Every structure is written in structure tokens, then in C-alpha cells.
VEXKE-186827 format. One line per field, with one value per residue (C-alpha): residue number from 1; residue in three letters; x, y, z. Coordinates in Angstrom, 3 decimals. Example, Ala and Ser with C-alpha at 12.3 -4.5 7.8 and 13.67 -1.06 7.14 Angstrom:
BEGIN
pavo = [1,2]
logu = [ALA,SER]
X = [12.300,13.670]
Y = [-4.500,-1.060]
Z = [7.800,7.140]
//
This chain:
BEGIN
pavo = [1,2,3,4,5,6,7,8,9,10,11,12,13,14,15,16,17,18,19,20,21,22,23,24,25,26,27,28,29,30,31,32,33,34,35,36,37,38,39,40,41,42,43,44,45,46,47,48,49,50,51,52,53,54,55,56,57,58,59,60,61,62,63,64,65,66,67,68,69,70,71,72,73,74,75,76,77,78,79,80,81,82,83,84,85,86,87,88,89,90,91,92,93,94,95,96,97,98,99,100,101,102,103,104,105,106,107,108,109,110,111,112,113,114,115,116,117,118,119,120,121,122,123,124,125,126,127,128,129,130,131,132,133,134,135,136,137,138,139,140,141,142,143,144,145,146,147,148,149,150,151,152,153,154,155,156,157,158,159,160,161,162,163,164,165,166,167,168,169,170,171,172,173,174,175,176,177,178,179,180,181,182,183,184,185,186,187,188,189,190,191,192,193,194,195,196,197,198,199,200,201,202,203,204,205,206,207,208,209,210,211,212,213,214,215,216,217,218,219,220,221,222,223,224,225,226,227,228,229,230,231,232,233,234,235]
logu = [MET,ASP,TYR,GLU,LEU,VAL,VAL,VAL,GLY,LEU,VAL,VAL,LEU,GLY,LEU,PRO,LEU,ILE,ALA,TYR,GLY,TYR,LYS,LEU,TRP,LEU,ARG,LEU,ILE,ILE,VAL,PRO,ARG,ARG,PHE,GLU,PHE,ILE,GLU,ARG,TYR,ARG,PHE,ASP,THR,ALA,LEU,ARG,SER,LYS,PHE,SER,GLU,VAL,TYR,PRO,ASP,LEU,ASN,SER,HIS,GLU,VAL,GLU,ARG,VAL,PHE,ASP,GLY,LEU,LEU,GLN,PHE,PHE,LYS,ILE,ALA,HIS,ARG,ALA,GLN,LYS,GLN,ARG,ILE,ALA,MET,PRO,SER,ARG,VAL,VAL,ASP,ASP,ALA,TRP,HIS,GLN,PHE,ILE,LEU,PHE,THR,ALA,ASP,TYR,ALA,HIS,PHE,CYS,LYS,GLN,ALA,PHE,GLY,LYS,PHE,TYR,ASN,HIS,THR,PRO,SER,SER,PRO,ILE,GLY,ASP,SER,GLU,ASN,ILE,ALA,THR,ASP,LEU,LYS,ARG,THR,TRP,VAL,MET,ALA,CYS,LYS,LEU,GLU,ASN,VAL,ASP,PRO,ARG,THR,PRO,LEU,ARG,ILE,PRO,LEU,LEU,PHE,SER,LEU,ASP,SER,ALA,LEU,ASN,ILE,ASN,ASN,GLY,HIS,ARG,TYR,GLU,LEU,VAL,GLU,ASN,LYS,LEU,ARG,TYR,GLY,THR,GLU,ARG,LYS,SER,ASP,MET,SER,GLY,SER,VAL,ALA,ASP,GLY,ALA,PHE,TYR,LEU,ASP,SER,ASP,LEU,SER,GLY,ILE,ASP,LEU,SER,CYS,SER,GLY,ILE,SER,CYS,ALA,GLY,ALA,GLY,SER,CYS,GLY,GLY,GLY,SER,CYS,GLY,GLY,GLY,SER,SER]
X = [0.000,2.830,4.529,1.402,1.205,4.810,4.144,1.038,2.980,5.773,3.270,1.466,4.732,6.086,3.167,3.871,7.508,6.562,4.159,6.804,9.380,6.982,6.291,10.008,10.674,8.023,9.338,13.042,13.043,9.783,8.708,12.034,12.119,8.642,9.527,12.696,10.615,8.440,11.488,13.046,9.859,9.697,6.365,5.957,6.285,2.856,1.312,3.008,1.790,-1.771,-1.664,-0.340,-3.472,-5.515,-3.206,-1.851,-0.669,1.873,5.380,7.489,9.202,5.870,4.485,7.568,6.834,3.269,4.454,7.040,4.067,2.270,5.290,5.353,1.708,2.463,5.364,2.980,0.395,3.027,4.152,0.608,0.001,-3.715,-4.202,-6.356,-4.778,-6.166,-5.268,-4.505,-3.821,-6.255,-3.575,-1.849,-5.219,-5.766,-2.343,-3.364,-6.570,-4.544,-2.171,-5.086,-6.256,-2.992,-4.386,-1.496,1.125,-0.891,-1.583,2.135,3.053,0.582,1.810,5.428,4.745,1.942,1.644,-1.953,-4.147,-4.225,-7.668,-8.113,-8.890,-10.644,-9.152,-10.958,-8.638,-11.469,-14.844,-17.561,-16.532,-13.864,-12.375,-11.360,-9.669,-7.702,-6.752,-5.444,-3.482,-1.879,-0.993,0.422,2.649,3.989,4.640,6.523,8.625,9.545,10.952,12.403,9.886,8.533,4.772,3.900,5.913,6.646,8.884,7.776,5.026,5.825,5.514,2.236,0.478,2.049,1.552,-1.961,-1.019,2.434,1.016,-2.100,-4.438,-8.043,-10.208,-7.056,-6.522,-4.405,-2.433,-0.162,1.729,0.426,2.484,3.734,0.216,-1.133,-3.975,-6.392,-7.352,-11.011,-14.186,-16.052,-18.509,-16.275,-12.823,-11.127,-9.588,-12.587,-11.216,-12.223,-10.472,-10.580,-12.871,-10.323,-9.454,-6.226,-4.617,-4.073,-1.277,-3.538,-2.130,-3.244,-3.674,-1.157,2.269,4.759,7.886,8.364,4.856,6.131,8.537,11.818,14.792,16.986,17.179,14.405,16.147,16.230,13.053,14.053,16.251,15.873,14.975,11.636,9.828,6.626,5.661,2.922,2.299]
Y = [0.000,2.367,1.505,2.445,5.779,6.503,5.762,7.954,10.740,10.536,10.638,13.645,15.494,14.456,15.603,19.349,18.746,16.799,19.545,22.208,20.194,19.776,23.526,24.244,21.766,23.437,26.959,26.236,23.523,23.131,26.778,28.016,24.979,25.789,29.426,28.413,26.102,29.056,31.211,28.537,27.446,27.737,27.537,25.021,26.201,24.753,26.959,30.052,29.179,28.684,32.020,33.698,32.536,34.558,37.582,37.393,41.025,40.352,39.446,36.741,39.208,40.609,37.121,36.400,39.482,38.307,34.963,36.734,38.612,35.332,34.009,37.213,36.640,33.065,34.303,36.713,33.956,31.712,34.332,35.494,32.152,32.094,35.821,36.849,38.627,40.100,39.687,43.220,42.336,41.149,39.806,37.876,36.514,35.254,33.576,31.922,30.692,29.090,27.492,25.888,24.304,22.350,20.363,17.965,20.709,23.017,20.285,19.454,23.119,23.637,20.548,21.713,25.413,25.306,21.733,21.677,22.881,26.681,27.931,30.604,34.164,36.208,39.451,41.933,44.642,46.948,46.083,47.416,45.441,46.605,43.106,43.547,46.820,45.162,42.253,44.628,46.659,43.491,42.423,45.883,45.841,42.372,43.189,46.306,44.359,41.796,44.629,46.643,49.480,51.538,50.770,54.086,56.370,54.309,55.658,52.995,50.423,46.709,44.412,42.782,46.154,47.660,45.001,45.838,49.448,48.689,46.145,48.201,45.351,45.847,46.421,46.058,47.424,50.539,52.081,55.104,57.075,60.539,62.326,58.982,57.582,54.677,55.762,53.365,55.087,54.348,56.087,54.718,56.054,55.246,53.941,51.589,54.367,56.647,59.485,60.233,62.661,63.328,60.365,57.959,56.553,56.306,53.744,56.044,55.782,54.190,50.682,49.943,46.253,45.401,44.175,46.688,45.208,42.307,41.081,37.525,38.240,36.419,38.734,36.308,37.220,39.778,42.875,44.340,44.242,47.163,45.441,42.247,38.819,37.687,34.659,33.086,31.261,28.901,25.563]
Z = [0.000,0.905,-2.384,-4.290,-2.480,-3.376,-7.027,-7.038,-5.355,-7.902,-10.743,-9.269,-8.738,-12.114,-14.254,-13.830,-14.665,-17.770,-18.849,-18.254,-20.178,-23.085,-23.254,-23.068,-25.873,-28.019,-27.379,-27.779,-30.430,-32.325,-32.666,-34.125,-36.416,-37.748,-38.309,-40.150,-42.337,-43.369,-44.086,-46.285,-48.038,-51.818,-53.569,-56.374,-59.971,-60.778,-58.099,-59.497,-62.970,-61.739,-59.959,-63.120,-64.920,-62.433,-62.785,-66.349,-66.268,-63.542,-64.666,-63.005,-60.678,-59.521,-58.954,-56.851,-54.724,-54.149,-52.833,-50.682,-49.243,-48.593,-46.720,-44.677,-43.773,-42.703,-40.543,-38.853,-38.414,-36.860,-34.344,-33.569,-31.840,-31.002,-31.537,-34.478,-37.434,-40.652,-44.318,-45.598,-49.250,-51.905,-54.248,-51.448,-50.391,-53.947,-53.876,-50.612,-52.276,-55.060,-52.553,-50.704,-53.960,-54.030,-51.130,-50.501,-50.667,-48.432,-45.859,-45.729,-45.386,-42.535,-40.707,-40.865,-40.241,-37.675,-36.517,-37.732,-40.585,-40.807,-41.777,-44.393,-43.294,-46.002,-47.222,-45.007,-43.701,-42.744,-41.346,-39.120,-36.066,-33.669,-33.762,-37.395,-36.491,-33.698,-35.947,-38.597,-36.072,-34.746,-38.294,-39.011,-35.925,-36.689,-40.353,-39.267,-36.790,-39.454,-41.573,-38.682,-39.115,-36.217,-36.262,-34.578,-36.854,-39.980,-42.730,-45.196,-45.612,-45.150,-48.144,-47.113,-46.895,-50.011,-52.685,-53.873,-54.522,-55.948,-58.387,-59.156,-58.200,-59.243,-56.148,-54.071,-50.585,-50.958,-48.150,-48.029,-45.420,-44.635,-41.990,-40.696,-40.332,-42.335,-44.585,-46.263,-49.503,-49.940,-48.898,-45.935,-43.405,-40.492,-39.847,-37.494,-35.399,-35.148,-37.265,-40.850,-43.177,-46.914,-47.557,-46.114,-42.730,-40.805,-38.563,-35.617,-33.093,-30.507,-30.455,-26.926,-26.316,-29.041,-27.975,-29.380,-27.840,-30.199,-30.924,-30.969,-33.826,-33.590,-33.187,-35.067,-38.713,-38.522,-37.293,-33.828,-31.821,-29.691,-27.152,-25.232,-26.456,-27.833,-26.578,-27.710,-30.851,-31.863,-30.286]
//
């Protein structure tokens, strides 16, 4: 009987240690490995060709930029963990659609990059709900950190937010910097920050609730995150 109690006690004491060890293994080994997989991933030629059929006016270099934007989105998705993010680009969203149609390739990518299937998020940078606004702000901050841009006072727009305008995508989501504030160039009744000007809306500097330190972005290979190391990652 005493032996059984000892075994039970060891099990009870050991479970927290096992759980802690598993989380540590994920954070130190698995998460960086998944992020590296995304960084090194190269999309199949057949996928690029299929996408080119949807956008025949884009040349090979422009198609390459679109898929670079898709990889940037996946990096953000990886580091966002369970936090919601938004898709700010119509052309990148279309590339994502095409990727999903290559079901085996996409399933393999998701398994290696996220450990599970990653569900599609429609291209909807602006919406009526405050949740969409928060999701877009979080995506903006993470995209900025990946390119070493200050999200509060940016001097340039990260790739994921600039592609639709740069490639002149029909019905694309166009952003521009006006006095170091991100402007979405389309008319709407209201905006995600509460301020409307010149028939457009602005991503204001109120990023409360959004982690500005590193936002889960790895400091390794992605520029400085403003001092200190970054933890986190997806599980």
C-alpha cells in the first residue's frame, strides 16, 4: 500500500515537470524549427503558374513578390500564436486561395509550419466590427517588426500592406503614409480608429492592447526588436 502511495505521489509530482518540459521543448526547439521552415519554403512552380493565370498582367518578378508577401503573412500567423490577425492584401489573399487548392502541398506546409491545418482568413482589412480593427493593427505591428519598421511612426510600408497598390491590383486594398500615419485610400462612413479625413481613414497611433515590444517576432534574422529577447511562438 505504501509503495502504491509513493508511485502515485511521484506521478502527481512528475506531471507538472513533464508539462513544463513539453512547453520548453516546443518553445526552444519546435517553434524556431517551424519558423525556419516558413522562411526557407519555396512555392511550387505549378502553383506560381496557376496564380499567373488569375493575374496574367503580372510578370514573373511581380508574382515572386506576391508569394514573398504570402510568406510574410504566414510568418505573422506563426508568431501570432492564437491571436487573431487580418489579411490586408487582396492579391496575397488570392495567392493563398490558389495554394489551398494544391491540397497535398498546403496540408504538408501547414503541418510543418503550424503543426496543424491553418484555416483561411478572407481578405478583409477593414470592417464594421472593432475586432477587425484590432486584428489589422496586430498584423500591421507584426509586419513592421519583421521589416524593422517603427509601427507608430513608420517611414515605409511593409511588403504585405504595399503590394496591392504597388502592383495596381483591381479592387485592391491601398495604403499610403500621410504624416507617418497609415492611410487606407477608400471612402467609408467610419474607420477603425474613429477618425475620418478626406474620404479615407487612418490607422491612428492608438495601439493599446497590441504588444509593441516584439509582438512575438523572432529577433533572429528579422532585425532588432528594440532590445531584449523575444519569446513566444505557436504551439
